N, C-alpha and C positions, 0 to 999 in steps of 0.2 A: 275738263276736272282740274279742279286747283289742289296744290299740295297743301296738307297740313303739317303744321309741326307738333309737338307734343302738348304744347300749351291750348292748340286749336282742337286737339282731338279728344275725343271722349275719354274717360279715365280707363274703361277696360280695354281700349285699343292701345293705350298707354302701358298699360301694366305688363310686366313679363308672364310669360306662360308659365303653367307650373314646373314644367320640365327644365327651363331655365333658371327658375328660383332655386330647385334642387342642385342642380350643376355647378349654381353660385355657392351655396351653402356647403356642398360637399369638395369644392375647389381645394386640392393641398391635404386632402384627408384621405389615408391609406384606405383601401377597401379589399386588398388582397392580401392573402400571409406573406411573408418574406423571411427567409431563412434567418433564425435567430429571434423571431418574435415569438408571440405567445397567440394563441386561439382557442376558442370553446368548441368542443365537439357537439355538434346540436342533439344528437342522439342520446349519450351519456351525459350530456352537460358538465363534462370534466373539462378541466385546463389541460392544454397540450403547448408542448416546446416544439415548434417547427423548426427542424434540424434542416430541411433540405427538401427543393423542387426536384423531384424526381422525372417528371414529366410535363410536357407543354399542354398535352391534350389527353384524354382518356383513351384515345385511339392509339396514341403512342404510348401510353402506360400498357395498354393490352398487347401492343406488338412485342414491348421489351420483357414484361414479366407473364404474357398467356394467363391473365387473370382478368376478368370484365368489372372494374369498378362500379361503373354506370349502374349495371343491374344486380348488384351484391346487395344482400340484406334489405334494409329499409330506402336505400338511395333513390328508387323509382319514385317514391313519395316525397325525397327532400328536394330541394331547388340545386338538383346535380343535373349537367348536360355532359353532352360529349365533349364539348369544348373546353369544359374544366382542367385545369393543371392539376397533378397530383404532386401531395406532398407528404415526405416522411417526417412522421411525429412521433413522440415521447408523450406519455402521461406524465405531468408534472409529478403527480403523487409518486410515481417511481424512482424518480430523481434525488439524488442527494448529493453530498459533498464526497462521500466515499465512493459512491456509482459512478462519478465522472471519470474516474481514469480507465473503468471499465465499460463504458457506453455502450461499447460494441457487443457486449452481453447482454444486455437489457433488451426488452422486448420493443419493438420499434412497429408503428403501424403505418400503411400508407391510407391516406384520405383524398377523395374530390373536394374541389374547392368549395363546392357547394354543399360539403358537410361541415365546413369552418365558420366560425362567428370570428371575425378579427378582432382581437383586444389592442387597442392601438395606445399601449401606456406611454408611447411618446409623446402623446398630447399632455400629458402630466406635465412635463418640463418644457413644453414647446410654447407656452404661452397663449398659445391660438386656441379660440374657442369656437365650437361649432353652432352655429344656428340649429335650434331645434333638437339638438342632441344632448 
């Protein structure tokens, strides 16, 4: 069997797989919430301020809090898995300059990662474009 280079190979053989093309397009794009960032609650469609990561997995969250975020409310029908991290968030509508001094008095909510859609505001000033997004 002779070896073929990209020039000798059929186009379909030389083309990147779909998974490879998606990985290339999303390289450097943040797909997980980080403290200090914004996210959208997929259930209420409201903007959230992500304050902190409170557990690396939902099992760890259950151990800490005694509450099962994986099976709570609509979570079984969302892209939520037991491997999701849990994040403490505030609804942006609840925040104001005056309330920041007493943020500890505001209602915070813990969310599994699968309920959060990342808002990559940092892309607005990074100059990077994401193909297809």
